[in-house]
C-alpha positions as CSV (number, residue, x, y, z in Angstrom):
1,X,0.1,0.5,-9.3
2,X,-3.4,-0.7,-9.6
3,X,-5.5,0.8,-12.3
4,X,-4.9,2.4,-15.6
5,X,-1.4,3.7,-16.3
6,X,-2.9,6.9,-17.8
7,X,-5.4,7.5,-15.0
8,X,-6.5,11.1,-14.5
9,X,-6.4,10.6,-10.7
10,X,-3.7,8.9,-8.7
11,X,-4.1,8.0,-5.1
12,X,-0.8,7.3,-3.4
13,X,-0.9,5.5,-0.1
14,X,2.0,5.3,2.3
15,X,1.0,2.2,4.2
16,X,2.1,-0.4,6.6
17,X,0.9,-4.0,6.4
18,X,0.5,-4.3,10.2
19,X,-1.4,-1.0,10.6
20,X,-5.1,-1.6,11.5
21,X,-6.1,1.7,9.9
22,X,-4.4,0.7,6.7
23,X,-6.2,-2.6,6.8
24,X,-9.6,-0.9,7.2
25,X,-8.7,1.5,4.3
26,X,-7.9,-1.2,1.8
27,X,-11.4,-2.2,0.8
28,X,-12.4,1.5,0.6
29,X,-9.5,2.3,-1.7
30,X,-10.4,-0.7,-3.8
31,X,-14.0,0.4,-4.1
32,X,-13.0,3.9,-5.0
33,X,-10.8,2.5,-7.8
34,X,-13.4,0.0,-9.0
35,X,-16.1,2.7,-9.1
36,X,-13.9,5.2,-10.9
37,X,-12.2,3.9,-14.0
38,X,-10.0,7.0,-14.2
39,X,-8.4,6.3,-10.8
40,X,-5.3,4.3,-10.0
41,X,-3.9,3.4,-6.6
42,X,-0.2,3.4,-5.8
43,X,1.2,1.7,-2.7
44,X,4.4,2.9,-1.0
45,X,5.9,1.1,2.0
46,X,6.0,3.1,5.2
47,X,6.4,0.5,8.0
48,X,6.1,2.0,11.5
49,X,8.7,-0.3,13.1
50,X,8.2,1.0,16.6
51,X,4.4,0.1,16.6
52,X,4.3,-2.6,14.0
53,X,7.4,-4.8,14.3
54,X,6.1,-7.3,11.6
55,X,5.4,-4.6,9.0
56,X,9.0,-4.5,7.6
57,X,9.3,-8.3,7.1
58,X,5.9,-8.2,5.5
59,X,7.1,-5.4,3.2
60,X,10.1,-7.5,2.2
61,X,7.9,-10.5,1.3
62,X,5.7,-8.1,-0.7
63,X,8.7,-6.9,-2.6
64,X,9.8,-10.6,-3.2
65,X,6.3,-11.1,-4.7
66,X,6.7,-8.0,-6.8
67,X,9.8,-9.5,-8.4
68,X,7.5,-12.0,-9.9
69,X,4.7,-9.5,-10.8
70,X,2.6,-10.6,-7.9
71,X,2.8,-7.6,-5.6
72,X,-0.9,-6.9,-5.5
73,X,-1.8,-10.5,-4.8
74,X,0.6,-10.5,-1.8
75,X,-0.6,-7.1,-0.8
76,X,-4.2,-8.5,-0.6
77,X,-3.1,-11.6,1.3
78,X,-1.1,-9.6,3.8
79,X,-4.0,-7.3,4.6
80,X,-6.4,-10.1,4.8
81,X,-4.2,-11.8,7.3
82,X,-2.8,-8.7,9.1
83,X,-2.8,-10.3,12.6
84,X,-0.8,-13.2,11.3
85,X,2.6,-11.9,10.1
86,X,5.2,-14.2,11.8
87,X,8.0,-15.4,9.6
88,X,6.2,-18.8,9.3
89,X,3.0,-17.0,8.3
90,X,4.9,-14.9,5.7
91,X,6.6,-18.0,4.3
92,X,3.2,-19.7,4.0
93,X,1.7,-16.8,2.1
94,X,4.7,-16.7,-0.2
95,X,4.4,-20.4,-0.9
96,X,0.8,-19.9,-1.9
97,X,2.1,-17.6,-4.7
98,X,5.2,-19.7,-5.4
99,X,7.5,-16.9,-4.2
100,X,10.8,-17.3,-2.3
101,X,10.3,-14.7,0.4
102,X,13.8,-14.2,1.5
103,X,15.7,-13.9,-1.8
104,X,17.6,-10.7,-2.3
105,X,16.6,-9.2,1.0
106,X,19.2,-6.4,0.8
107,X,17.7,-5.2,-2.5
108,X,14.2,-5.4,-1.1
109,X,15.2,-3.5,2.1
110,X,16.7,-0.8,-0.1
111,X,13.5,-0.6,-2.2
112,X,11.4,-0.1,1.0
113,X,13.9,2.6,2.2
114,X,13.3,4.5,-1.0
115,X,9.5,4.6,-0.3
116,X,10.1,5.5,3.3
117,X,12.5,8.4,2.3
118,X,9.9,9.6,-0.2
119,X,7.2,9.5,2.4
120,X,9.2,11.4,5.0
121,X,10.2,14.0,2.4
122,X,6.5,14.4,1.5
123,X,5.5,14.9,5.1
124,X,4.1,11.4,5.9
125,X,4.5,10.8,9.6
126,X,2.1,7.9,10.1
127,X,0.0,5.4,8.3
128,X,-2.1,5.6,6.2
129,X,-1.0,8.8,4.6
130,X,-2.7,9.6,1.3
131,X,-1.9,11.9,-1.6
132,X,-4.3,12.6,-4.4
133,X,-2.6,13.8,-7.6
134,X,0.4,14.7,-5.5
135,X,-1.5,16.8,-2.9
136,X,-1.7,15.4,0.7
137,X,-5.3,14.3,1.5
138,X,-6.5,15.5,4.9
139,X,-10.1,14.2,4.7
140,X,-11.8,11.2,6.2
141,X,-10.7,7.7,5.3
142,X,-14.3,6.5,4.6
143,X,-15.9,5.8,1.3
144,X,-18.0,8.9,1.1
145,X,-15.2,11.3,1.9
146,X,-12.7,9.7,-0.5
147,X,-15.3,9.4,-3.3
148,X,-16.2,13.1,-2.8
149,X,-12.5,14.1,-2.9
150,X,-12.0,12.1,-6.2
151,X,-15.1,13.8,-7.7
152,X,-13.9,17.2,-6.6
153,X,-10.5,16.6,-8.1
154,X,-12.1,15.4,-11.3
155,X,-14.2,18.5,-11.6
156,X,-11.3,20.8,-11.0
157,X,-9.0,19.1,-13.5
């Protein structure tokens, strides 16, 4: 989670580190969060293995970083380097954060599976899929549309 624990508005993203649409969405979500102090962003893993074969290994490395409280740092590195997600690349990014990327892989795979099951149960079929305060967001993934949705949610709360 990025943002205040008691935020009035929570944006949950089911995402995939190799998905180009997720990559384009990241700076927009960050801007929405920065511009709205009552918004937090939650990331849930939803690797689309058939289209993005490097998304699951990237998610494992992100979870290894999370073990050391560095998930968001790894999240940002992975999205900044989306086209470079080989095992060697992932090991290089992990080394930058002093993370052993392949420790406890079974636990990390299980953690990712929990996110995937949650996404499937919620109706996520692709990435990115967004939920605002628990309701699936169907609008545009541009700054204006997301800002408007946050403002509308705030007014209705």
